[in-house]
C-alpha positions as CSV (number, residue, x, y, z in Angstrom):
1,X,15.9,-5.9,4.5
2,X,13.0,-5.3,2.1
3,X,9.5,-6.7,1.5
4,X,9.1,-7.1,-2.3
5,X,5.9,-7.9,-4.3
6,X,4.7,-7.6,-7.9
7,X,1.2,-7.7,-9.3
8,X,-0.3,-7.1,-12.7
9,X,-3.7,-5.2,-12.8
10,X,-5.6,-6.2,-15.9
11,X,-7.3,-3.5,-18.0
12,X,-6.5,-0.6,-15.7
13,X,-4.3,2.1,-16.8
14,X,-1.3,3.4,-14.8
15,X,-3.4,6.6,-14.2
16,X,-6.1,4.5,-12.5
17,X,-3.6,2.7,-10.4
18,X,-1.9,5.9,-9.5
19,X,-5.2,7.4,-8.4
20,X,-5.9,4.4,-6.1
21,X,-2.5,5.1,-4.4
22,X,-2.7,8.8,-4.2
23,X,-6.3,9.7,-3.2
24,X,-8.0,9.1,0.2
25,X,-11.0,7.4,-1.5
26,X,-8.7,5.1,-3.6
27,X,-6.6,4.1,-0.6
28,X,-9.8,3.5,1.5
29,X,-11.0,1.3,-1.2
30,X,-8.3,-1.3,-0.9
31,X,-6.1,-0.8,2.3
32,X,-8.2,0.4,5.2
33,X,-11.6,2.1,5.2
34,X,-10.4,4.5,8.0
35,X,-8.0,6.6,5.8
36,X,-7.5,10.3,6.5
37,X,-5.1,13.1,6.0
38,X,-3.5,14.8,3.0
39,X,-2.4,12.4,0.1
40,X,-0.5,15.1,-1.9
41,X,3.2,15.6,-1.9
42,X,4.5,16.6,1.5
43,X,1.2,15.5,3.2
44,X,0.8,12.9,5.8
45,X,-1.9,10.1,5.4
46,X,-3.1,8.3,8.5
47,X,-4.3,4.6,8.2
48,X,-6.3,3.2,11.1
49,X,-6.6,-0.6,11.8
50,X,-8.0,-2.5,14.7
51,X,-4.4,-3.3,15.8
52,X,-3.0,0.3,15.5
53,X,-2.4,3.4,13.4
54,X,0.1,4.2,10.6
55,X,1.3,7.5,9.5
56,X,2.9,7.9,6.1
57,X,4.5,11.1,4.8
58,X,4.1,11.4,0.9
59,X,7.7,12.0,-0.1
60,X,7.6,11.4,-3.9
61,X,4.9,11.4,-6.5
62,X,5.6,11.0,-10.2
63,X,2.1,10.7,-11.9
64,X,1.3,7.3,-13.2
65,X,4.9,6.1,-12.5
66,X,6.0,6.3,-8.8
67,X,4.7,6.9,-5.3
68,X,7.0,6.9,-2.3
69,X,5.9,7.2,1.4
70,X,8.1,7.5,4.6
71,X,6.7,5.8,7.7
72,X,6.5,8.4,10.4
73,X,4.2,6.7,12.8
74,X,3.4,3.1,13.6
75,X,5.1,0.0,15.0
76,X,8.7,0.5,16.0
77,X,9.7,-2.0,13.3
78,X,8.2,0.2,10.6
79,X,9.7,3.6,11.8
80,X,12.3,4.7,9.3
81,X,11.1,2.5,6.6
82,X,9.8,3.5,3.2
83,X,6.9,2.2,0.9
84,X,7.5,2.6,-2.8
85,X,5.2,1.8,-5.6
86,X,6.6,1.6,-9.2
87,X,4.0,1.6,-12.1
88,X,4.4,0.7,-15.7
89,X,2.0,-0.4,-18.5
90,X,2.8,-3.7,-20.2
91,X,0.6,-5.5,-22.7
92,X,-3.0,-5.4,-21.1
93,X,-1.6,-4.8,-17.6
94,X,-0.4,-2.1,-15.3
95,X,2.5,-3.7,-13.4
96,X,2.9,-2.6,-9.8
97,X,6.3,-3.3,-8.2
98,X,6.0,-2.8,-4.6
99,X,8.8,-2.3,-1.9
100,X,8.5,-1.9,1.8
101,X,12.2,-1.1,2.3
102,X,14.6,-0.5,5.1
103,X,13.7,-3.1,7.7
104,X,16.5,-3.2,10.2
105,X,16.2,-7.0,10.8
106,X,13.9,-9.9,9.5
107,X,11.9,-10.3,12.6
108,X,8.8,-12.5,12.6
109,X,6.5,-9.4,12.3
110,X,8.2,-8.6,9.0
111,X,7.0,-12.0,7.8
112,X,3.4,-11.2,8.9
113,X,3.6,-7.8,7.2
114,X,4.8,-9.3,3.9
115,X,1.8,-11.6,3.9
116,X,-0.5,-8.7,4.8
117,X,1.0,-6.5,2.0
118,X,0.2,-9.4,-0.4
119,X,-3.4,-9.5,0.8
120,X,-3.7,-5.8,0.3
121,X,-2.0,-5.8,-3.1
122,X,-4.7,-8.4,-4.1
123,X,-7.3,-6.0,-2.7
124,X,-5.9,-3.2,-4.9
125,X,-6.0,-5.6,-7.9
126,X,-9.6,-6.6,-7.2
127,X,-10.7,-2.9,-6.6
128,X,-9.4,-1.8,-10.0
129,X,-10.5,-4.9,-11.9
130,X,-13.9,-5.4,-10.3
131,X,-14.8,-2.2,-8.6
132,X,-14.6,-3.9,-5.1
133,X,-11.6,-4.2,-2.9
134,X,-11.3,-5.8,0.5
135,X,-9.8,-3.1,2.8
136,X,-9.5,-3.5,6.5
137,X,-11.7,-4.5,8.3
138,X,-13.0,-6.6,5.4
139,X,-9.5,-8.2,4.7
140,X,-8.3,-11.7,5.1
141,X,-7.1,-12.6,8.6
142,X,-3.7,-14.3,8.3
143,X,-2.6,-14.9,11.9
144,X,-2.9,-13.8,15.5
145,X,-1.5,-10.3,14.7
146,X,-4.6,-9.4,12.7
């Protein structure tokens, strides 16, 4: 089972989107302000939220094209899953195809996470288009799991 999303970031190059996905400052600008670790290949990035901590091992990086993380710490439902970002430039957009793959079953928490990923993808889009994202704790609260 996978969570799938697609956004188009207007007037941002694939290089700029890639940087927002592969640097601590970039990640802190759209996902959570409490981002630490090593964002390079083989490194582990730690993302802290009010409701918990996520650890992602950087497994693949293909500059301006692809980033893949393996979830190594976090909720049980996330362990063993992967997060993939595919990038391509098309017209005046950089297209971001997002997959949070490998969920064992479609539990209700997966539905929550799908909505939150959409919120954070829109935060990524806003960061790149306007210079201001809405990372945690400034993100949209969607339900009682926030």
